[in-house]
CHARMM-style PDB file with segment names, atoms N, HN, CA, C and O in Angstrom:
ATOM      1  N   UNK     1       7.212   3.159   9.114  1.00  0.00      PROA
ATOM      2  CA  UNK     1       7.199   2.053   8.649  1.00  0.00      PROA
ATOM      3  C   UNK     1       7.536   1.722   7.775  1.00  0.00      PROA
ATOM      4  O   UNK     1       6.552   2.175   7.192  1.00  0.00      PROA
ATOM      5  N   UNK     2       8.446   1.006   6.497  1.00  0.00      PROA
ATOM      6  HN  UNK     2       9.246   0.639   6.971  1.00  0.00      PROA
ATOM      7  CA  UNK     2       8.012   0.546   5.166  1.00  0.00      PROA
ATOM      8  C   UNK     2       8.310  -0.304   4.920  1.00  0.00      PROA
ATOM      9  O   UNK     2       9.398  -0.711   5.326  1.00  0.00      PROA
ATOM     10  N   UNK     3       7.421  -1.138   4.023  1.00  0.00      PROA
ATOM     11  HN  UNK     3       6.537  -0.807   3.693  1.00  0.00      PROA
ATOM     12  CA  UNK     3       8.439  -2.330   3.252  1.00  0.00      PROA
ATOM     13  C   UNK     3       7.672  -2.188   1.820  1.00  0.00      PROA
ATOM     14  O   UNK     3       6.883  -1.380   1.330  1.00  0.00      PROA
ATOM     15  N   UNK     4       8.656  -4.042   1.176  1.00  0.00      PROA
ATOM     16  HN  UNK     4       9.297  -4.698   1.574  1.00  0.00      PROA
ATOM     17  CA  UNK     4       8.589  -3.871  -0.284  1.00  0.00      PROA
ATOM     18  C   UNK     4       8.130  -5.020  -0.467  1.00  0.00      PROA
ATOM     19  O   UNK     4       8.278  -5.885   0.396  1.00  0.00      PROA
ATOM     20  N   UNK     5       7.381  -5.296  -1.802  1.00  0.00      PROA
ATOM     21  HN  UNK     5       7.260  -4.593  -2.503  1.00  0.00      PROA
ATOM     22  CA  UNK     5       6.555  -6.389  -2.265  1.00  0.00      PROA
ATOM     23  C   UNK     5       7.739  -6.807  -3.975  1.00  0.00      PROA
ATOM     24  O   UNK     5       8.269  -5.891  -4.605  1.00  0.00      PROA
ATOM     25  N   UNK     6       7.846  -7.845  -4.253  1.00  0.00      PROA
ATOM     26  HN  UNK     6       7.416  -8.589  -3.742  1.00  0.00      PROA
ATOM     27  CA  UNK     6       8.612  -7.457  -5.539  1.00  0.00      PROA
ATOM     28  C   UNK     6       7.372  -8.184  -6.782  1.00  0.00      PROA
ATOM     29  O   UNK     6       7.382  -8.109  -8.011  1.00  0.00      PROA
ATOM     30  N   UNK     7       6.354  -8.891  -5.810  1.00  0.00      PROA
ATOM     31  HN  UNK     7       6.346  -8.951  -4.812  1.00  0.00      PROA
ATOM     32  CA  UNK     7       5.167  -9.051  -6.811  1.00  0.00      PROA
ATOM     33  C   UNK     7       5.372  -8.083  -8.098  1.00  0.00      PROA
ATOM     34  O   UNK     7       6.283  -7.261  -8.205  1.00  0.00      PROA
ATOM     35  N   UNK     8       4.498  -8.299  -8.921  1.00  0.00      PROA
ATOM     36  HN  UNK     8       3.758  -8.966  -8.834  1.00  0.00      PROA
ATOM     37  CA  UNK     8       4.219  -7.193  -9.853  1.00  0.00      PROA
ATOM     38  C   UNK     8       2.675  -6.665  -9.660  1.00  0.00      PROA
ATOM     39  O   UNK     8       2.128  -7.175  -8.682  1.00  0.00      PROA
ATOM     40  N   UNK     9       1.824  -5.689 -10.447  1.00  0.00      PROA
ATOM     41  HN  UNK     9       2.268  -5.275 -11.242  1.00  0.00      PROA
ATOM     42  CA  UNK     9       1.379  -5.944 -10.498  1.00  0.00      PROA
ATOM     43  C   UNK     9       0.430  -4.895  -9.414  1.00  0.00      PROA
ATOM     44  O   UNK     9       1.048  -3.895  -9.049  1.00  0.00      PROA
ATOM     45  N   UNK    10      -0.813  -5.022  -8.949  1.00  0.00      PROA
ATOM     46  HN  UNK    10      -1.315  -5.834  -9.245  1.00  0.00      PROA
ATOM     47  CA  UNK    10      -1.353  -5.433  -7.660  1.00  0.00      PROA
ATOM     48  C   UNK    10      -1.250  -6.021  -6.347  1.00  0.00      PROA
ATOM     49  O   UNK    10      -1.644  -5.595  -5.262  1.00  0.00      PROA
ATOM     50  N   UNK    11      -0.517  -7.301  -6.721  1.00  0.00      PROA
ATOM     51  HN  UNK    11      -0.197  -7.646  -7.603  1.00  0.00      PROA
ATOM     52  CA  UNK    11       0.313  -8.172  -5.668  1.00  0.00      PROA
ATOM     53  C   UNK    11       1.251  -7.317  -5.594  1.00  0.00      PROA
ATOM     54  O   UNK    11       1.508  -7.290  -4.390  1.00  0.00      PROA
ATOM     55  N   UNK    12       1.705  -6.836  -5.940  1.00  0.00      PROA
ATOM     56  HN  UNK    12       1.496  -6.858  -6.918  1.00  0.00      PROA
ATOM     57  CA  UNK    12       3.221  -5.680  -5.383  1.00  0.00      PROA
ATOM     58  C   UNK    12       2.346  -4.584  -4.416  1.00  0.00      PROA
ATOM     59  O   UNK    12       3.003  -3.543  -4.436  1.00  0.00      PROA
ATOM     60  N   UNK    13       1.495  -4.452  -3.829  1.00  0.00      PROA
ATOM     61  HN  UNK    13       0.961  -5.298  -3.814  1.00  0.00      PROA
ATOM     62  CA  UNK    13       0.913  -2.871  -2.854  1.00  0.00      PROA
ATOM     63  C   UNK    13       0.872  -3.838  -2.207  1.00  0.00      PROA
ATOM     64  O   UNK    13       0.612  -5.026  -2.397  1.00  0.00      PROA
ATOM     65  N   UNK    14       1.339  -2.827  -0.884  1.00  0.00      PROA
ATOM     66  HN  UNK    14       1.550  -1.862  -0.730  1.00  0.00      PROA
ATOM     67  CA  UNK    14       1.187  -3.337   0.809  1.00  0.00      PROA
ATOM     68  C   UNK    14       0.635  -1.987   1.276  1.00  0.00      PROA
ATOM     69  O   UNK    14       0.753  -0.899   0.713  1.00  0.00      PROA
ATOM     70  N   UNK    15      -0.002  -2.284   2.439  1.00  0.00      PROA
ATOM     71  HN  UNK    15      -0.098  -3.168   2.896  1.00  0.00      PROA
ATOM     72  CA  UNK    15      -1.202  -2.325   3.339  1.00  0.00      PROA
ATOM     73  C   UNK    15      -0.587  -2.468   4.768  1.00  0.00      PROA
ATOM     74  O   UNK    15       0.028  -3.375   5.329  1.00  0.00      PROA
ATOM     75  N   UNK    16      -0.993  -1.220   5.135  1.00  0.00      PROA
ATOM     76  HN  UNK    16      -1.493  -0.483   4.680  1.00  0.00      PROA
ATOM     77  CA  UNK    16      -0.074  -1.041   6.482  1.00  0.00      PROA
ATOM     78  C   UNK    16      -1.435  -1.440   8.102  1.00  0.00      PROA
ATOM     79  O   UNK    16      -2.483  -0.805   8.218  1.00  0.00      PROA
ATOM     80  N   UNK    17      -1.150  -2.182   8.754  1.00  0.00      PROA
ATOM     81  HN  UNK    17      -0.299  -2.697   8.660  1.00  0.00      PROA
ATOM     82  CA  UNK    17      -1.750  -2.307   9.746  1.00  0.00      PROA
ATOM     83  C   UNK    17      -1.265  -2.436  11.397  1.00  0.00      PROA
ATOM     84  O   UNK    17      -0.109  -2.768  11.659  1.00  0.00      PROA
ATOM     85  N   UNK    18      -2.309  -2.129  12.526  1.00  0.00      PROA
ATOM     86  HN  UNK    18      -3.249  -1.859  12.313  1.00  0.00      PROA
ATOM     87  CA  UNK    18      -1.209  -2.702  13.601  1.00  0.00      PROA
ATOM     88  C   UNK    18      -1.970  -3.534  13.522  1.00  0.00      PROA
ATOM     89  O   UNK    18      -2.992  -3.722  12.863  1.00  0.00      PROA
ATOM     90  N   UNK    19      -1.079  -4.390  14.704  1.00  0.00      PROA
ATOM     91  HN  UNK    19      -0.248  -4.238  15.240  1.00  0.00      PROA
ATOM     92  CA  UNK    19      -1.285  -5.885  15.113  1.00  0.00      PROA
ATOM     93  C   UNK    19      -0.829  -6.535  16.618  1.00  0.00      PROA
ATOM     94  O   UNK    19       0.144  -6.958  17.243  1.00  0.00      PROA
ATOM     95  N   UNK    20      -2.925  -6.176  16.751  1.00  0.00      PROA
ATOM     96  HN  UNK    20      -3.715  -5.833  16.244  1.00  0.00      PROA
ATOM     97  CA  UNK    20      -2.566  -6.343  18.453  1.00  0.00      PROA
ATOM     98  C   UNK    20      -2.375  -5.676  19.084  1.00  0.00      PROA
ATOM     99  O   UNK    20      -1.666  -5.972  20.045  1.00  0.00      PROA
ATOM    100  N   UNK    21      -2.979  -4.126  18.913  1.00  0.00      PROA
ATOM    101  HN  UNK    21      -3.555  -3.885  18.132  1.00  0.00      PROA
ATOM    102  CA  UNK    21      -2.729  -3.254  20.014  1.00  0.00      PROA
ATOM    103  C   UNK    21      -3.378  -3.111  20.877  1.00  0.00      PROA
ATOM    104  O   UNK    21      -4.549  -3.326  20.566  1.00  0.00      PROA
ATOM    105  N   UNK    22      -3.245  -2.830  21.923  1.00  0.00      PROA
ATOM    106  HN  UNK    22      -2.294  -2.655  22.176  1.00  0.00      PROA
ATOM    107  CA  UNK    22      -4.491  -2.067  23.123  1.00  0.00      PROA
ATOM    108  C   UNK    22      -5.217  -1.534  22.385  1.00  0.00      PROA
ATOM    109  O   UNK    22      -4.670  -1.100  21.371  1.00  0.00      PROA
ATOM    110  N   UNK    23      -6.848  -1.292  22.521  1.00  0.00      PROA
ATOM    111  HN  UNK    23      -7.293  -1.645  23.344  1.00  0.00      PROA
ATOM    112  CA  UNK    23      -6.873  -0.468  22.716  1.00  0.00      PROA
ATOM    113  C   UNK    23      -7.099   0.878  23.484  1.00  0.00      PROA
ATOM    114  O   UNK    23      -7.992   1.599  23.041  1.00  0.00      PROA
ATOM    115  N   UNK    24      -6.516   1.234  24.399  1.00  0.00      PROA
ATOM    116  HN  UNK    24      -5.790   0.647  24.759  1.00  0.00      PROA
ATOM    117  CA  UNK    24      -5.626   2.593  25.188  1.00  0.00      PROA
ATOM    118  C   UNK    24      -4.532   3.043  23.747  1.00  0.00      PROA
ATOM    119  O   UNK    24      -4.618   4.055  23.052  1.00  0.00      PROA
ATOM    120  N   UNK    25      -3.722   2.118  23.652  1.00  0.00      PROA
ATOM    121  HN  UNK    25      -3.651   1.296  24.216  1.00  0.00      PROA
ATOM    122  CA  UNK    25      -2.952   2.843  22.515  1.00  0.00      PROA
ATOM    123  C   UNK    25      -3.796   2.831  21.516  1.00  0.00      PROA
ATOM    124  O   UNK    25      -4.284   3.960  21.565  1.00  0.00      PROA
ATOM    125  N   UNK    26      -4.285   2.272  20.633  1.00  0.00      PROA
ATOM    126  HN  UNK    26      -3.889   1.354  20.594  1.00  0.00      PROA
ATOM    127  CA  UNK    26      -5.111   2.457  19.227  1.00  0.00      PROA
ATOM    128  C   UNK    26      -5.876   4.497  19.590  1.00  0.00      PROA
ATOM    129  O   UNK    26      -6.222   5.167  18.617  1.00  0.00      PROA
ATOM    130  N   UNK    27      -5.924   4.768  20.258  1.00  0.00      PROA
ATOM    131  HN  UNK    27      -5.643   4.224  21.049  1.00  0.00      PROA
ATOM    132  CA  UNK    27      -6.221   6.122  20.430  1.00  0.00      PROA
ATOM    133  C   UNK    27      -5.100   6.921  19.982  1.00  0.00      PROA
ATOM    134  O   UNK    27      -5.126   7.625  18.972  1.00  0.00      PROA
ATOM    135  N   UNK    28      -3.998   6.774  20.858  1.00  0.00      PROA
ATOM    136  HN  UNK    28      -3.977   6.203  21.679  1.00  0.00      PROA
ATOM    137  CA  UNK    28      -2.670   7.479  21.208  1.00  0.00      PROA
ATOM    138  C   UNK    28      -1.842   7.247  19.559  1.00  0.00      PROA
ATOM    139  O   UNK    28      -1.563   8.208  18.841  1.00  0.00      PROA
ATOM    140  N   UNK    29      -1.650   6.306  19.314  1.00  0.00      PROA
ATOM    141  HN  UNK    29      -1.876   5.525  19.896  1.00  0.00      PROA
ATOM    142  CA  UNK    29      -1.087   6.049  17.805  1.00  0.00      PROA
ATOM    143  C   UNK    29      -1.930   6.074  16.685  1.00  0.00      PROA
ATOM    144  O   UNK    29      -3.008   5.534  16.934  1.00  0.00      PROA
ATOM    145  N   UNK    30      -1.793   6.664  15.115  1.00  0.00      PROA
ATOM    146  HN  UNK    30      -0.917   7.102  14.913  1.00  0.00      PROA
ATOM    147  CA  UNK    30      -2.830   6.531  13.794  1.00  0.00      PROA
ATOM    148  C   UNK    30      -1.679   5.609  13.313  1.00  0.00      PROA
ATOM    149  O   UNK    30      -0.531   5.555  13.756  1.00  0.00      PROA
ATOM    150  N   UNK    31      -2.309   4.811  12.188  1.00  0.00      PROA
ATOM    151  HN  UNK    31      -3.241   4.855  11.828  1.00  0.00      PROA
ATOM    152  CA  UNK    31      -0.992   4.392  11.299  1.00  0.00      PROA
ATOM    153  C   UNK    31      -2.065   4.576   9.703  1.00  0.00      PROA
ATOM    154  O   UNK    31      -3.290   4.500   9.790  1.00  0.00      PROA
ATOM    155  N   UNK    32      -1.456   4.783   8.535  1.00  0.00      PROA
ATOM    156  HN  UNK    32      -0.460   4.845   8.464  1.00  0.00      PROA
ATOM    157  CA  UNK    32      -1.056   5.133   7.180  1.00  0.00      PROA
ATOM    158  C   UNK    32      -1.125   4.063   7.326  1.00  0.00      PROA
ATOM    159  O   UNK    32      -0.360   3.331   7.954  1.00  0.00      PROA
ATOM    160  N   UNK    33      -2.346   3.735   6.590  1.00  0.00      PROA
ATOM    161  HN  UNK    33      -2.968   4.330   6.080  1.00  0.00      PROA
ATOM    162  CA  UNK    33      -2.332   1.638   5.415  1.00  0.00      PROA
ATOM    163  C   UNK    33      -2.081   2.494   3.943  1.00  0.00      PROA
ATOM    164  O   UNK    33      -2.754   1.907   3.095  1.00  0.00      PROA
ATOM    165  N   UNK    34      -1.599   3.279   3.526  1.00  0.00      PROA
ATOM    166  HN  UNK    34      -1.053   3.755   4.215  1.00  0.00      PROA
ATOM    167  CA  UNK    34      -0.757   3.614   2.574  1.00  0.00      PROA
ATOM    168  C   UNK    34       0.518   3.652   2.631  1.00  0.00      PROA
ATOM    169  O   UNK    34       1.045   2.685   2.083  1.00  0.00      PROA
ATOM    170  N   UNK    35       1.203   4.381   3.074  1.00  0.00      PROA
ATOM    171  HN  UNK    35       0.775   5.167   3.519  1.00  0.00      PROA
ATOM    172  CA  UNK    35       2.187   4.937   3.885  1.00  0.00      PROA
ATOM    173  C   UNK    35       3.462   4.670   4.500  1.00  0.00      PROA
ATOM    174  O   UNK    35       4.667   4.908   4.412  1.00  0.00      PROA
ATOM    175  N   UNK    36       2.321   3.865   5.375  1.00  0.00      PROA
ATOM    176  HN  UNK    36       1.342   3.671   5.447  1.00  0.00      PROA
ATOM    177  CA  UNK    36       2.759   2.979   6.338  1.00  0.00      PROA
ATOM    178  C   UNK    36       3.378   4.078   8.259  1.00  0.00      PROA
ATOM    179  O   UNK    36       3.691   3.558   9.330  1.00  0.00      PROA
ATOM    180  N   UNK    37       3.324   5.342   7.965  1.00  0.00      PROA
ATOM    181  HN  UNK    37       3.070   5.765   7.095  1.00  0.00      PROA
ATOM    182  CA  UNK    37       3.130   6.488   9.029  1.00  0.00      PROA
ATOM    183  C   UNK    37       2.374   6.788   9.849  1.00  0.00      PROA
ATOM    184  O   UNK    37       1.175   7.056   9.768  1.00  0.00      PROA
ATOM    185  N   UNK    38       3.581   6.733  11.344  1.00  0.00      PROA
ATOM    186  HN  UNK    38       4.555   6.516  11.409  1.00  0.00      PROA
ATOM    187  CA  UNK    38       2.558   6.785  12.598  1.00  0.00      PROA
ATOM    188  C   UNK    38       3.037   8.794  12.962  1.00  0.00      PROA
ATOM    189  O   UNK    38       3.820   9.729  12.793  1.00  0.00      PROA
ATOM    190  N   UNK    39       1.696   8.249  13.593  1.00  0.00      PROA
ATOM    191  HN  UNK    39       1.060   7.489  13.730  1.00  0.00      PROA
ATOM    192  CA  UNK    39       1.211   9.743  13.742  1.00  0.00      PROA
ATOM    193  C   UNK    39       1.048   9.187  15.534  1.00  0.00      PROA
ATOM    194  O   UNK    39       0.867   8.122  16.125  1.00  0.00      PROA
ATOM    195  N   UNK    40       1.272  10.869  15.942  1.00  0.00      PROA
ATOM    196  HN  UNK    40       1.419  11.734  15.463  1.00  0.00      PROA
ATOM    197  CA  UNK    40       0.979  10.026  17.770  1.00  0.00      PROA
ATOM    198  C   UNK    40      -0.253  11.125  17.907  1.00  0.00      PROA
ATOM    199  O   UNK    40      -0.001  12.273  18.271  1.00  0.00      PROA
ATOM    200  N   UNK    41      -1.385  10.769  17.643  1.00  0.00      PROA
ATOM    201  HN  UNK    41      -1.590   9.836  17.347  1.00  0.00      PROA
ATOM    202  CA  UNK    41      -2.190  11.721  18.170  1.00  0.00      PROA
ATOM    203  C   UNK    41      -3.106  11.877  19.938  1.00  0.00      PROA
ATOM    204  O   UNK    41      -4.292  12.127  20.156  1.00  0.00      PROA
ATOM    205  N   UNK    42      -2.002  11.618  20.893  1.00  0.00      PROA
ATOM    206  HN  UNK    42      -1.039  11.415  20.716  1.00  0.00      PROA
ATOM    207  CA  UNK    42      -2.875  12.247  21.982  1.00  0.00      PROA
ATOM    208  C   UNK    42      -1.346  12.093  22.420  1.00  0.00      PROA
ATOM    209  O   UNK    42      -0.505  11.509  21.737  1.00  0.00      PROA
ATOM    210  N   UNK    43      -1.034  12.879  24.024  1.00  0.00      PROA
ATOM    211  HN  UNK    43      -1.717  13.353  24.578  1.00  0.00      PROA
ATOM    212  CA  UNK    43      -0.713  13.125  24.784  1.00  0.00      PROA
ATOM    213  C   UNK    43       1.192  11.685  25.847  1.00  0.00      PROA
ATOM    214  O   UNK    43       1.220  11.513  27.066  1.00  0.00      PROA
ATOM    215  N   UNK    44       1.763  11.357  25.341  1.00  0.00      PROA
ATOM    216  HN  UNK    44       1.740  11.497  24.351  1.00  0.00      PROA
ATOM    217  CA  UNK    44       3.048  10.453  25.451  1.00  0.00      PROA
ATOM    218  C   UNK    44       2.544  10.719  27.394  1.00  0.00      PROA
ATOM    219  O   UNK    44       2.404  11.763  28.030  1.00  0.00      PROA
ATOM    220  N   UNK    45       2.399   9.288  27.807  1.00  0.00      PROA
ATOM    221  HN  UNK    45       2.513   8.439  27.291  1.00  0.00      PROA
ATOM    222  CA  UNK    45       2.506   9.609  29.508  1.00  0.00      PROA
ATOM    223  C   UNK    45       3.651   8.389  30.007  1.00  0.00      PROA
ATOM    224  O   UNK    45       3.572   7.200  30.319  1.00  0.00      PROA
ATOM    225  N   UNK    46       4.820   9.475  29.881  1.00  0.00      PROA
ATOM    226  HN  UNK    46       4.884  10.440  29.627  1.00  0.00      PROA
ATOM    227  CA  UNK    46       5.483   8.117  30.432  1.00  0.00      PROA
ATOM    228  C   UNK    46       5.516   7.688  31.957  1.00  0.00      PROA
ATOM    229  O   UNK    46       5.452   6.511  32.311  1.00  0.00      PROA
ATOM    230  N   UNK    47       5.597   8.517  32.622  1.00  0.00      PROA
ATOM    231  HN  UNK    47       5.649   9.473  32.334  1.00  0.00      PROA
ATOM    232  CA  UNK    47       4.517   7.869  33.636  1.00  0.00      PROA
ATOM    233  C   UNK    47       3.777   6.193  33.557  1.00  0.00      PROA
ATOM    234  O   UNK    47       4.248   5.085  33.816  1.00  0.00      PROA
ATOM    235  N   UNK    48       2.950   6.469  33.262  1.00  0.00      PROA
ATOM    236  HN  UNK    48       2.568   7.368  33.052  1.00  0.00      PROA
ATOM    237  CA  UNK    48       1.537   5.831  32.614  1.00  0.00      PROA
ATOM    238  C   UNK    48       2.522   4.413  31.883  1.00  0.00      PROA
ATOM    239  O   UNK    48       2.259   3.262  32.233  1.00  0.00      PROA
ATOM    240  N   UNK    49       3.718   4.731  30.790  1.00  0.00      PROA
ATOM    241  HN  UNK    49       3.931   5.666  30.506  1.00  0.00      PROA
ATOM    242  CA  UNK    49       4.365   3.555  30.012  1.00  0.00      PROA
ATOM    243  C   UNK    49       6.135   4.364  29.911  1.00  0.00      PROA
ATOM    244  O   UNK    49       6.590   5.476  29.645  1.00  0.00      PROA
ATOM    245  N   UNK    50       6.669   3.005  30.304  1.00  0.00      PROA
ATOM    246  HN  UNK    50       6.300   2.101  30.520  1.00  0.00      PROA
ATOM    247  CA  UNK    50       8.392   3.618  30.339  1.00  0.00      PROA
ATOM    248  C   UNK    50       8.221   3.767  29.093  1.00  0.00      PROA
ATOM    249  O   UNK    50       8.856   4.735  28.674  1.00  0.00      PROA
ATOM    250  N   UNK    51       7.616   3.211  28.286  1.00  0.00      PROA
ATOM    251  HN  UNK    51       7.100   2.425  28.626  1.00  0.00      PROA
ATOM    252  CA  UNK    51       8.296   3.110  26.825  1.00  0.00      PROA
ATOM    253  C   UNK    51       7.034   2.350  25.752  1.00  0.00      PROA
ATOM    254  O   UNK    51       6.681   1.187  25.949  1.00  0.00      PROA
ATOM    255  N   UNK    52       6.648   2.911  25.010  1.00  0.00      PROA
ATOM    256  HN  UNK    52       6.934   3.856  24.850  1.00  0.00      PROA
ATOM    257  CA  UNK    52       5.508   2.702  24.054  1.00  0.00      PROA
ATOM    258  C   UNK    52       6.299   0.773  23.121  1.00  0.00      PROA
ATOM    259  O   UNK    52       7.503   0.708  22.876  1.00  0.00      PROA
ATOM    260  N   UNK    53       5.571  -0.167  22.870  1.00  0.00      PROA
ATOM    261  HN  UNK    53       4.593  -0.115  23.069  1.00  0.00      PROA
ATOM    262  CA  UNK    53       6.202  -1.247  21.615  1.00  0.00      PROA
ATOM    263  C   UNK    53       4.741  -1.648  21.204  1.00  0.00      PROA
ATOM    264  O   UNK    53       3.817  -2.133  21.857  1.00  0.00      PROA
ATOM    265  N   UNK    54       4.895  -1.155  19.484  1.00  0.00      PROA
ATOM    266  HN  UNK    54       5.646  -0.761  18.954  1.00  0.00      PROA
ATOM    267  CA  UNK    54       3.600  -1.359  18.720  1.00  0.00      PROA
ATOM    268  C   UNK    54       4.091  -1.833  17.740  1.00  0.00      PROA
ATOM    269  O   UNK    54       5.182  -1.442  17.325  1.00  0.00      PROA
ATOM    270  N   UNK    55       3.196  -3.050  16.988  1.00  0.00      PROA
ATOM    271  HN  UNK    55       2.310  -3.368  17.325  1.00  0.00      PROA
ATOM    272  CA  UNK    55       3.494  -4.214  16.036  1.00  0.00      PROA
ATOM    273  C   UNK    55       2.411  -3.588  14.953  1.00  0.00      PROA
ATOM    274  O   UNK    55       1.226  -3.256  14.999  1.00  0.00      PROA
ATOM    275  N   UNK    56       3.173  -3.600  14.225  1.00  0.00      PROA
ATOM    276  HN  UNK    56       4.136  -3.870  14.187  1.00  0.00      PROA
ATOM    277  CA  UNK    56       2.845  -3.347  12.365  1.00  0.00      PROA
ATOM    278  C   UNK    56       2.903  -4.024  11.593  1.00  0.00      PROA
ATOM    279  O   UNK    56       3.994  -4.160  11.040  1.00  0.00      PROA
ATOM    280  N   UNK    57       1.718  -4.831  11.132  1.00  0.00      PROA
ATOM    281  HN  UNK    57       0.831  -4.720  11.581  1.00  0.00      PROA
ATOM    282  CA  UNK    57       2.113  -5.723   9.762  1.00  0.00      PROA
ATOM    283  C   UNK    57       1.736  -5.177   8.851  1.00  0.00      PROA
ATOM    284  O   UNK    57       0.792  -4.388   8.808  1.00  0.00      PROA
ATOM    285  N   UNK    58       2.518  -5.568   7.872  1.00  0.00      PROA
ATOM    286  HN  UNK    58       3.285  -6.209   7.907  1.00  0.00      PROA
ATOM    287  CA  UNK    58       2.376  -5.513   6.471  1.00  0.00      PROA
ATOM    288  C   UNK    58       1.975  -6.207   5.048  1.00  0.00      PROA
ATOM    289  O   UNK    58       2.827  -6.498   4.208  1.00  0.00      PROA
ATOM    290  N   UNK    59       0.688  -6.419   4.891  1.00  0.00      PROA
ATOM    291  HN  UNK    59      -0.003  -6.183   5.574  1.00  0.00      PROA
ATOM    292  CA  UNK    59       0.068  -7.179   4.275  1.00  0.00      PROA
ATOM    293  C   UNK    59      -0.113  -7.152   2.763  1.00  0.00      PROA
ATOM    294  O   UNK    59      -0.915  -6.220   2.703  1.00  0.00      PROA
ATOM    295  N   UNK    60       0.041  -7.457   1.739  1.00  0.00      PROA
ATOM    296  HN  UNK    60       0.692  -8.215   1.788  1.00  0.00      PROA
ATOM    297  CA  UNK    60      -0.017  -7.837  -0.183  1.00  0.00      PROA
ATOM    298  C   UNK    60      -1.172  -8.005  -0.423  1.00  0.00      PROA
ATOM    299  O   UNK    60      -1.950  -8.014   0.531  1.00  0.00      PROA
ATOM    300  N   UNK    61      -1.695  -8.200  -1.821  1.00  0.00      PROA
ATOM    301  HN  UNK    61      -1.063  -8.193  -2.595  1.00  0.00      PROA
ATOM    302  CA  UNK    61      -2.353  -8.298  -1.890  1.00  0.00      PROA
ATOM    303  C   UNK    61      -2.960  -9.131  -2.158  1.00  0.00      PROA
ATOM    304  O   UNK    61      -4.143  -9.094  -2.495  1.00  0.00      PROA
ATOM    305  N   UNK    62      -1.836 -10.637  -2.002  1.00  0.00      PROA
ATOM    306  HN  UNK    62      -0.875 -10.667  -1.729  1.00  0.00      PROA
ATOM    307  CA  UNK    62      -2.170 -11.973  -2.154  1.00  0.00      PROA
ATOM    308  C   UNK    62      -2.046 -12.409  -0.813  1.00  0.00      PROA
ATOM    309  O   UNK    62      -1.590 -13.552  -0.849  1.00  0.00      PROA
ATOM    310  N   UNK    63      -2.202 -12.108   0.143  1.00  0.00      PROA
ATOM    311  HN  UNK    63      -2.573 -11.180   0.172  1.00  0.00      PROA
ATOM    312  CA  UNK    63      -2.642 -12.524   1.156  1.00  0.00      PROA
ATOM    313  C   UNK    63      -1.590 -12.432   2.248  1.00  0.00      PROA
ATOM    314  O   UNK    63      -1.891 -12.470   3.441  1.00  0.00      PROA
ATOM    315  N   UNK    64      -0.020 -12.278   1.682  1.00  0.00      PROA
ATOM    316  HN  UNK    64       0.224 -12.247   0.713  1.00  0.00      PROA
ATOM    317  CA  UNK    64       0.920 -12.743   2.253  1.00  0.00      PROA
ATOM    318  C   UNK    64       1.646 -11.622   3.409  1.00  0.00      PROA
ATOM    319  O   UNK    64       2.027 -10.518   3.019  1.00  0.00      PROA
ATOM    320  N   UNK    65       1.758 -11.969   4.596  1.00  0.00      PROA
ATOM    321  HN  UNK    65       1.448 -12.865   4.913  1.00  0.00      PROA
ATOM    322  CA  UNK    65       1.892 -10.146   5.750  1.00  0.00      PROA
ATOM    323  C   UNK    65       3.042 -11.194   6.449  1.00  0.00      PROA
ATOM    324  O   UNK    65       3.363 -12.329   6.098  1.00  0.00      PROA
ATOM    325  N   UNK    66       3.557 -10.314   7.637  1.00  0.00      PROA
ATOM    326  HN  UNK    66       3.296  -9.392   7.922  1.00  0.00      PROA
ATOM    327  CA  UNK    66       4.512 -10.238   7.899  1.00  0.00      PROA
ATOM    328  C   UNK    66       4.755  -8.791   8.679  1.00  0.00      PROA
ATOM    329  O   UNK    66       4.719  -7.633   8.263  1.00  0.00      PROA
ATOM    330  N   UNK    67       4.985  -9.284   9.822  1.00  0.00      PROA
ATOM    331  HN  UNK    67       5.014 -10.225  10.160  1.00  0.00      PROA
ATOM    332  CA  UNK    67       5.052  -7.997  11.061  1.00  0.00      PROA
ATOM    333  C   UNK    67       6.962  -7.925  11.795  1.00  0.00      PROA
ATOM    334  O   UNK    67       7.878  -8.717  12.020  1.00  0.00      PROA
ATOM    335  N   UNK    68       6.578  -5.870  11.965  1.00  0.00      PROA
ATOM    336  HN  UNK    68       5.835  -5.226  11.782  1.00  0.00      PROA
ATOM    337  CA  UNK    68       8.148  -5.314  13.231  1.00  0.00      PROA
ATOM    338  C   UNK    68       7.101  -4.860  14.157  1.00  0.00      PROA
ATOM    339  O   UNK    68       5.925  -4.562  13.949  1.00  0.00      PROA
ATOM    340  N   UNK    69       7.712  -4.878  15.082  1.00  0.00      PROA
ATOM    341  HN  UNK    69       8.667  -5.120  15.251  1.00  0.00      PROA
ATOM    342  CA  UNK    69       7.501  -3.864  15.842  1.00  0.00      PROA
ATOM    343  C   UNK    69       8.324  -2.513  15.842  1.00  0.00      PROA
ATOM    344  O   UNK    69       9.501  -2.569  15.484  1.00  0.00      PROA
ATOM    345  N   UNK    70       7.935  -1.657  16.110  1.00  0.00      PROA
ATOM    346  HN  UNK    70       6.980  -1.612  16.401  1.00  0.00      PROA
ATOM    347  CA  UNK    70       8.365  -0.527  16.435  1.00  0.00      PROA
ATOM    348  C   UNK    70       7.660  -0.244  18.190  1.00  0.00      PROA
ATOM    349  O   UNK    70       6.653  -0.470  18.861  1.00  0.00      PROA
ATOM    350  N   UNK    71       9.436   0.598  18.297  1.00  0.00      PROA
ATOM    351  HN  UNK    71      10.254   0.781  17.753  1.00  0.00      PROA
ATOM    352  CA  UNK    71       9.214   0.907  20.176  1.00  0.00      PROA
ATOM    353  C   UNK    71       9.850   2.294  19.936  1.00  0.00      PROA
ATOM    354  OT1 UNK    71      10.005   3.073  20.877  1.00  0.00      PROA
TER     355      UNK     71
END
């Protein structure tokens, strides 16, 4: 995922994190807080989950945030 912030300096820096991710999925997916890159770290079980939905939060240094769903 990618987010941009029009502020200047340190307030323009964006950090990424999962927002309210179920504990089971926390070990299945890894999110790089700097780049927003999502990595699959465990096998996906489509018999258990027909699809996966993650909510990613982007937060700037000023404390403002936004959320996006990833399917």
